C-alpha positions as CSV (number, residue, x, y, z in Angstrom):
1,X,0.0,0.0,0.0
2,X,1.3,3.4,-0.9
3,X,0.4,6.8,0.4
4,X,2.8,8.5,-2.0
5,X,0.3,9.9,-4.5
6,X,1.8,11.1,-7.7
7,X,1.1,14.7,-8.6
8,X,-1.2,14.9,-11.6
9,X,0.4,17.3,-14.1
10,X,1.3,20.5,-12.3
11,X,-1.2,19.8,-9.6
12,X,-3.2,22.9,-10.3
13,X,-4.8,22.5,-13.7
14,X,-6.8,19.8,-15.5
15,X,-7.4,19.6,-19.2
16,X,-10.8,19.0,-20.7
17,X,-10.1,15.3,-21.0
18,X,-7.8,14.8,-18.0
19,X,-8.5,12.1,-15.4
20,X,-6.9,12.0,-12.0
21,X,-6.3,8.4,-11.2
22,X,-6.7,6.8,-7.7
23,X,-2.9,6.9,-7.2
24,X,-2.6,10.5,-8.2
25,X,-3.7,13.8,-6.6
26,X,-3.9,17.5,-7.3
27,X,-2.3,20.1,-5.1
28,X,-3.5,19.8,-1.5
29,X,-5.8,22.9,-1.6
30,X,-7.6,21.5,-4.6
31,X,-7.7,18.0,-3.1
32,X,-9.1,19.4,0.2
33,X,-11.8,21.2,-1.8
34,X,-12.8,18.0,-3.6
35,X,-12.8,16.1,-0.3
36,X,-15.2,18.7,1.1
37,X,-17.5,18.0,-1.9
38,X,-17.5,14.3,-1.0
39,X,-18.6,15.3,2.6
40,X,-21.4,17.3,1.2
41,X,-22.4,14.6,-1.3
42,X,-22.7,11.9,1.4
43,X,-24.2,14.3,4.0
44,X,-27.9,14.0,3.2
45,X,-28.2,10.2,2.9
46,X,-25.8,9.4,5.7
47,X,-27.7,11.5,8.2
48,X,-31.2,10.5,7.1
49,X,-30.6,6.9,8.1
50,X,-29.9,7.7,11.8
51,X,-32.7,10.3,11.9
52,X,-35.2,7.9,10.5
53,X,-34.1,5.1,12.8
54,X,-33.5,7.1,16.0
55,X,-29.8,6.5,16.1
56,X,-27.3,9.2,17.0
57,X,-26.3,11.2,13.9
58,X,-22.9,12.0,15.5
59,X,-22.2,8.4,16.3
60,X,-23.2,7.3,12.8
61,X,-20.9,10.0,11.3
62,X,-18.1,8.8,13.5
63,X,-18.3,5.2,12.3
64,X,-18.8,6.4,8.8
65,X,-15.5,8.2,8.9
66,X,-13.7,5.3,10.6
67,X,-15.2,2.9,8.1
68,X,-14.0,4.9,5.2
69,X,-10.4,4.8,6.6
70,X,-10.8,1.0,7.1
71,X,-11.9,0.6,3.5
72,X,-9.0,2.6,2.1
73,X,-6.5,0.7,4.2
74,X,-7.8,-2.8,3.4
75,X,-8.1,-2.0,-0.4
76,X,-4.5,-0.8,-0.4
77,X,-5.5,2.8,-1.0
78,X,-6.3,1.8,-4.6
79,X,-10.2,1.9,-4.6
80,X,-11.8,5.3,-4.0
81,X,-14.9,5.1,-1.9
82,X,-16.7,6.7,1.0
83,X,-18.7,4.5,3.3
84,X,-22.0,6.1,4.4
85,X,-25.1,4.8,6.1
86,X,-26.9,2.0,4.2
87,X,-30.6,2.4,3.7
88,X,-31.0,-1.3,3.6
89,X,-30.7,-1.3,7.4
90,X,-33.7,1.0,8.0
91,X,-36.4,-1.6,8.1
92,X,-34.6,-4.2,10.3
93,X,-33.3,-1.5,12.6
94,X,-36.9,-0.3,13.1
95,X,-38.2,-3.8,13.8
96,X,-35.4,-4.7,16.1
97,X,-35.6,-1.5,18.0
98,X,-39.4,-2.0,18.5
99,X,-38.7,-5.5,19.7
100,X,-35.8,-5.0,22.1
101,X,-34.5,-1.5,22.0
102,X,-31.6,0.2,20.2
103,X,-28.9,-2.2,21.6
104,X,-30.7,-5.2,20.0
105,X,-30.7,-3.3,16.6
106,X,-27.0,-2.6,17.1
107,X,-26.4,-6.3,17.7
108,X,-28.1,-7.1,14.5
109,X,-25.8,-4.7,12.6
110,X,-22.8,-6.3,14.2
111,X,-24.0,-9.8,13.1
112,X,-24.6,-8.5,9.5
113,X,-21.1,-7.0,9.5
114,X,-19.4,-10.1,10.6
115,X,-21.4,-12.1,8.0
116,X,-20.3,-9.7,5.3
117,X,-16.7,-10.0,6.5
118,X,-16.8,-13.8,6.1
119,X,-18.2,-13.4,2.6
120,X,-15.4,-11.0,1.8
121,X,-12.8,-13.5,2.8
122,X,-14.4,-16.2,0.7
123,X,-14.7,-13.9,-2.3
124,X,-11.1,-12.8,-2.0
125,X,-9.8,-16.4,-2.2
126,X,-12.5,-18.1,-4.3
127,X,-13.7,-15.3,-6.5
128,X,-17.2,-13.8,-7.0
129,X,-18.7,-16.0,-9.6
130,X,-20.7,-18.0,-7.1
131,X,-22.4,-14.7,-6.0
132,X,-23.5,-14.1,-9.6
133,X,-25.0,-17.6,-9.6
134,X,-26.7,-17.2,-6.3
135,X,-28.0,-13.7,-7.1
136,X,-28.6,-13.2,-10.8
137,X,-30.0,-9.7,-11.8
138,X,-33.6,-10.7,-11.4
139,X,-33.0,-11.9,-7.8
140,X,-30.7,-8.9,-7.0
141,X,-33.2,-6.4,-8.3
142,X,-36.1,-8.0,-6.6
143,X,-34.5,-7.9,-3.2
144,X,-33.5,-4.3,-3.6
145,X,-36.9,-3.3,-4.8
146,X,-38.8,-5.0,-2.0
147,X,-36.6,-3.4,0.7
148,X,-37.5,0.1,-0.6
149,X,-41.3,-0.6,-1.1
150,X,-41.6,-2.3,2.3
151,X,-40.7,1.0,3.9
152,X,-43.6,2.9,2.3
153,X,-45.8,2.8,5.5
154,X,-43.0,4.4,7.5
155,X,-42.9,7.3,5.0
156,X,-46.6,7.7,5.2
157,X,-46.6,7.8,9.0
158,X,-44.1,10.7,9.0
159,X,-45.8,12.5,6.2
160,X,-49.1,12.6,8.0
161,X,-47.6,14.2,11.1
162,X,-46.9,17.4,9.2
163,X,-48.3,17.2,5.7
164,X,-47.6,20.9,4.8
165,X,-43.9,20.6,5.7
166,X,-43.7,17.2,4.0
167,X,-45.2,18.6,0.8
168,X,-42.8,21.5,0.8
169,X,-39.8,19.2,1.4
170,X,-40.9,16.7,-1.3
171,X,-41.6,19.6,-3.8
172,X,-38.2,21.2,-3.1
173,X,-36.4,18.0,-3.8
174,X,-38.3,17.4,-7.0
175,X,-37.6,21.0,-8.2
176,X,-33.9,20.9,-7.2
177,X,-33.5,17.7,-9.2
178,X,-34.4,19.3,-12.5
179,X,-33.5,23.0,-11.9
180,X,-29.9,22.6,-11.0
181,X,-26.9,21.1,-12.8
182,X,-23.7,19.6,-11.6
183,X,-23.0,19.2,-7.9
184,X,-26.2,21.1,-6.9
185,X,-28.4,18.8,-8.9
186,X,-26.8,15.8,-7.2
187,X,-27.5,17.4,-3.8
188,X,-31.2,17.8,-4.5
189,X,-32.2,15.7,-1.4
190,X,-29.9,17.8,0.9
191,X,-31.3,21.0,-0.6
192,X,-34.9,19.8,-0.2
193,X,-34.3,18.8,3.4
194,X,-32.8,22.2,4.1
195,X,-35.9,24.0,2.6
196,X,-38.2,21.7,4.5
197,X,-36.3,22.3,7.8
198,X,-36.6,26.1,7.4
199,X,-40.3,25.6,6.7
200,X,-40.6,23.5,9.9
201,X,-38.8,26.2,11.9
202,X,-41.2,28.8,10.6
203,X,-44.2,26.6,11.5
204,X,-42.8,26.0,15.0
205,X,-42.2,22.2,14.5
206,X,-38.6,22.1,15.5
207,X,-37.4,21.5,19.1
208,X,-34.1,23.2,19.7
209,X,-33.8,22.4,23.5
210,X,-31.3,19.6,23.0
211,X,-29.2,21.7,20.6
212,X,-29.0,24.5,23.1
213,X,-27.8,22.3,25.9
214,X,-25.3,20.2,23.9
215,X,-21.6,21.0,24.1
216,X,-19.6,22.1,21.2
217,X,-16.9,19.4,21.5
218,X,-17.1,15.9,22.8
219,X,-17.2,12.2,21.9
220,X,-20.5,10.8,20.4
221,X,-22.7,8.5,22.4
222,X,-21.8,4.8,22.1
223,X,-24.3,1.9,22.5
224,X,-23.2,-1.6,23.5
225,X,-24.8,-4.3,21.4
226,X,-27.0,-7.0,22.8
227,X,-28.4,-10.0,20.9
228,X,-31.9,-11.2,20.5
229,X,-32.0,-14.3,18.2
230,X,-35.6,-13.6,17.2
231,X,-34.7,-10.5,15.2
232,X,-31.3,-11.6,13.7
233,X,-33.1,-13.1,10.7
234,X,-34.3,-9.6,9.7
235,X,-30.7,-8.6,8.9
236,X,-29.9,-11.4,6.6
237,X,-31.3,-9.7,3.5
238,X,-29.2,-6.7,4.2
239,X,-26.0,-8.7,3.7
240,X,-27.2,-9.7,0.2
241,X,-27.8,-6.0,-0.6
242,X,-24.4,-5.0,0.7
243,X,-22.8,-7.6,-1.4
244,X,-24.5,-6.3,-4.5
245,X,-23.7,-2.7,-3.7
246,X,-20.0,-3.3,-3.1
247,X,-19.5,-5.4,-6.2
248,X,-21.5,-2.8,-8.2
249,X,-19.2,-0.1,-6.8
250,X,-16.1,-1.9,-7.8
251,X,-17.4,-2.4,-11.3
252,X,-18.6,1.3,-11.6
253,X,-15.2,2.7,-10.5
254,X,-13.5,0.3,-12.9
255,X,-15.7,1.5,-15.8
256,X,-15.1,5.1,-15.0
257,X,-11.3,4.9,-14.6
258,X,-10.6,2.3,-17.2
259,X,-8.7,0.2,-14.6
260,X,-9.5,-3.4,-13.6
261,X,-10.5,-3.6,-9.9
262,X,-12.1,-7.1,-9.9
263,X,-9.3,-8.4,-7.8
264,X,-10.3,-6.0,-5.1
265,X,-13.9,-7.2,-4.8
266,X,-13.2,-9.5,-1.9
267,X,-11.2,-6.7,-0.1
268,X,-14.1,-4.3,-0.7
269,X,-16.6,-6.7,0.9
270,X,-14.2,-7.5,3.7
271,X,-13.6,-3.8,4.4
272,X,-17.3,-2.9,4.4
273,X,-17.9,-6.0,6.7
274,X,-15.4,-4.8,9.2
275,X,-16.6,-1.2,9.0
276,X,-20.2,-2.4,9.6
277,X,-19.0,-4.6,12.5
278,X,-17.3,-1.6,14.1
279,X,-20.5,0.4,13.8
280,X,-22.3,-2.5,15.4
281,X,-19.9,-2.6,18.3
282,X,-20.5,1.1,19.1
283,X,-24.0,2.1,18.0
284,X,-23.5,3.4,14.5
285,X,-25.6,2.6,11.4
286,X,-24.3,-0.1,9.0
287,X,-22.2,1.2,6.1
288,X,-22.0,0.7,2.4
289,X,-20.2,2.2,-0.6
290,X,-21.9,5.4,-1.7
291,X,-23.2,6.1,-5.2
292,X,-23.5,9.8,-4.3
293,X,-19.7,10.0,-4.2
294,X,-19.4,8.2,-7.5
295,X,-21.4,11.2,-8.8
296,X,-18.8,13.6,-7.5
297,X,-16.0,11.6,-9.2
298,X,-17.9,11.6,-12.5
299,X,-18.4,15.3,-12.3
300,X,-14.9,16.2,-11.3
301,X,-13.0,13.3,-13.1
302,X,-10.9,13.1,-9.9
303,X,-10.7,9.6,-8.6
304,X,-7.8,10.3,-6.2
305,X,-8.1,8.3,-2.9
306,X,-6.4,11.4,-1.3
307,X,-9.8,13.2,-1.5
308,X,-11.4,10.4,0.5
309,X,-8.9,10.7,3.2
310,X,-9.8,14.4,3.4
311,X,-13.5,13.5,3.5
312,X,-12.9,10.9,6.3
313,X,-10.9,13.4,8.4
314,X,-13.6,16.1,7.9
315,X,-16.4,13.8,8.8
316,X,-14.5,12.6,11.9
317,X,-14.1,16.2,13.1
318,X,-17.8,16.9,12.6
319,X,-18.7,13.8,14.6
320,X,-16.8,15.2,17.6
321,X,-19.3,18.0,18.0
322,X,-22.4,16.9,20.0
323,X,-24.1,20.3,19.2
324,X,-23.8,19.5,15.5
325,X,-25.2,16.0,16.0
326,X,-28.2,17.3,18.0
327,X,-28.9,19.9,15.3
328,X,-29.1,17.1,12.7
329,X,-31.2,15.0,15.1
330,X,-33.7,17.9,15.4
331,X,-35.0,17.4,11.9
332,X,-38.8,16.9,12.4
333,X,-41.2,14.2,11.2
334,X,-42.7,16.3,8.4
335,X,-39.3,16.8,6.7
336,X,-38.5,13.1,7.1
337,X,-41.9,12.2,5.6
338,X,-41.3,14.3,2.5
339,X,-37.8,13.1,2.0
340,X,-38.5,9.4,2.7
341,X,-41.5,9.4,0.3
342,X,-39.0,10.0,-2.5
343,X,-36.0,8.1,-1.0
344,X,-37.9,4.8,-0.3
345,X,-39.5,4.9,-3.7
346,X,-36.0,5.5,-5.2
347,X,-34.7,2.5,-3.4
348,X,-37.5,0.4,-4.9
349,X,-36.8,1.8,-8.3
350,X,-33.1,1.0,-8.1
351,X,-34.2,-2.6,-8.1
352,X,-36.1,-2.0,-11.3
353,X,-33.0,-0.3,-12.7
354,X,-31.0,-3.4,-12.0
355,X,-33.5,-5.3,-14.1
356,X,-33.4,-2.8,-17.0
357,X,-29.6,-2.5,-17.0
358,X,-29.2,-6.2,-17.1
359,X,-32.0,-6.7,-19.6
360,X,-33.9,-9.1,-17.4
361,X,-36.4,-11.0,-19.6
362,X,-39.8,-11.0,-17.9
363,X,-41.2,-13.0,-20.7
364,X,-39.5,-15.8,-18.9
365,X,-42.1,-17.1,-16.4
366,X,-39.4,-18.0,-13.9
367,X,-38.2,-14.3,-13.7
368,X,-41.8,-13.0,-13.8
369,X,-43.0,-15.3,-11.0
370,X,-40.0,-14.7,-8.8
371,X,-40.4,-10.9,-8.8
372,X,-44.2,-11.0,-8.6
373,X,-44.5,-13.2,-5.5
374,X,-41.6,-11.7,-3.7
375,X,-42.7,-8.1,-4.2
376,X,-46.2,-8.7,-2.9
377,X,-44.7,-10.5,0.2
378,X,-42.4,-7.6,0.8
379,X,-44.8,-4.7,0.2
380,X,-47.6,-6.3,2.2
381,X,-45.1,-7.1,4.9
382,X,-46.0,-10.7,5.4
383,X,-44.9,-12.0,8.8
384,X,-44.1,-15.4,10.3
385,X,-43.3,-16.1,14.0
386,X,-42.1,-19.7,14.6
387,X,-41.6,-19.9,18.3
388,X,-39.4,-17.1,19.6
389,X,-38.2,-16.2,16.1
390,X,-39.8,-13.4,14.1
391,X,-39.6,-12.8,10.3
392,X,-41.2,-10.0,8.4
393,X,-41.7,-8.8,4.8
394,X,-38.1,-8.1,3.8
395,X,-36.6,-11.4,5.3
396,X,-39.5,-13.5,4.0
397,X,-39.5,-11.8,0.7
398,X,-35.8,-12.4,0.3
399,X,-36.1,-16.0,1.1
400,X,-39.0,-16.3,-1.3
401,X,-37.0,-14.7,-4.0
402,X,-34.1,-17.1,-3.7
403,X,-36.2,-20.2,-3.2
404,X,-38.7,-19.5,-6.0
405,X,-36.1,-18.5,-8.5
406,X,-33.7,-21.4,-8.0
407,X,-36.4,-24.0,-7.5
408,X,-38.3,-22.9,-10.6
409,X,-35.1,-22.7,-12.6
410,X,-34.0,-26.2,-11.6
411,X,-37.4,-27.7,-12.4
412,X,-37.7,-25.8,-15.7
413,X,-34.3,-27.2,-16.8
414,X,-35.3,-30.7,-15.7
415,X,-38.6,-30.5,-17.6
416,X,-37.1,-28.6,-20.5
417,X,-39.5,-25.7,-20.1
418,X,-36.9,-23.0,-19.5
419,X,-37.6,-21.2,-22.8
420,X,-41.4,-21.4,-23.0
421,X,-43.0,-18.9,-25.3
422,X,-44.3,-15.7,-23.7
423,X,-48.0,-15.5,-22.8
424,X,-50.0,-12.4,-23.6
425,X,-49.7,-11.3,-20.0
426,X,-46.0,-11.6,-19.9
427,X,-45.0,-10.3,-23.3
428,X,-43.4,-6.9,-23.4
429,X,-45.5,-4.0,-24.8
430,X,-45.4,-3.8,-28.5
431,X,-44.5,-7.5,-29.0
432,X,-46.8,-9.5,-31.2
433,X,-47.2,-13.1,-30.3
434,X,-47.6,-15.7,-32.9
435,X,-51.1,-17.2,-33.1
436,X,-51.2,-21.0,-33.0
């Protein structure tokens, strides 16, 4: 591992087609500026998770910074990434907290992190082909989609507490998305939340009492994990999502830089697993590689890992201000309702995007049935309580996705029905079926 970044050009200028590679950097003032952009890019999503789940924003930011450092170290300072809060944890954290309190939720995060760590070790030595076999695009997309849509009732509950503020927040995010270009366009959620927060202040919906009494400097609050077997199953689907997100990140950065990072896939999973485990030890939200920061890299064409060290250092400093953390935690329900209405829907649609990008064929009854059954199970939040164990929509939906797909695919191959002709209900729009 090398921290001796090569200066790109003169360090002060970039040509129209220049690209700053992971092992390069610009002059430190410019690198610091880009690092600050990465902080801003991850800010909205990273803080929304603890706000929505009741976790401490300062603690979450602390472990986000630590996790980013861990990621950079384990990947040999070669794979640029910021580790922020994963939205995949929202539903299981909520269920676990309701069942046994925050410490039980933290225990679930720790178990998820340790599981991902083991997967990372396996992938590092055995490769990732088995993951592609276990989770083909139709399975991967379905799991991501049902996680997002399962959260819809939570968005509605917050929205209804302050509908005016929620509408203003949602409207501001929508407008910012299409009115602004570049970095501002990518910060639409953060801008919308800011507008919603100001609206909430004007309407008297924000409680500043904890902000006023909090100190300016201090360590965040840490929570010791406890374990309740009945809720651990809720965190299993999250591991599958984290696997997909990390491998997707590796491939995205490789495509953008023109470098081959496939050999780092195992290290990336291992690093995120350790980062999530550390968060689980101390009370932070589980982490994942962030698409928001990929957007910054695409806009700046600067892939230097030096910028991520700056981002991690900046995030760590912010996490050591309890007053800052309480200010973030004061975001009221109406703002959360407006933002989460869009965010949860976007998570669901990311699953659909996986289908589209990988050209999943829904004329194939195996693919169609897999997605159809699992999505209803997830959206309706089916539940099953065998003894002391408890499984809800996301866990059951994930299990259904894997079982239905692989069972149907195996039976279809055995019976020779894998390539049955599309029925009128399953044929894509505009496709004419032959009449028999």
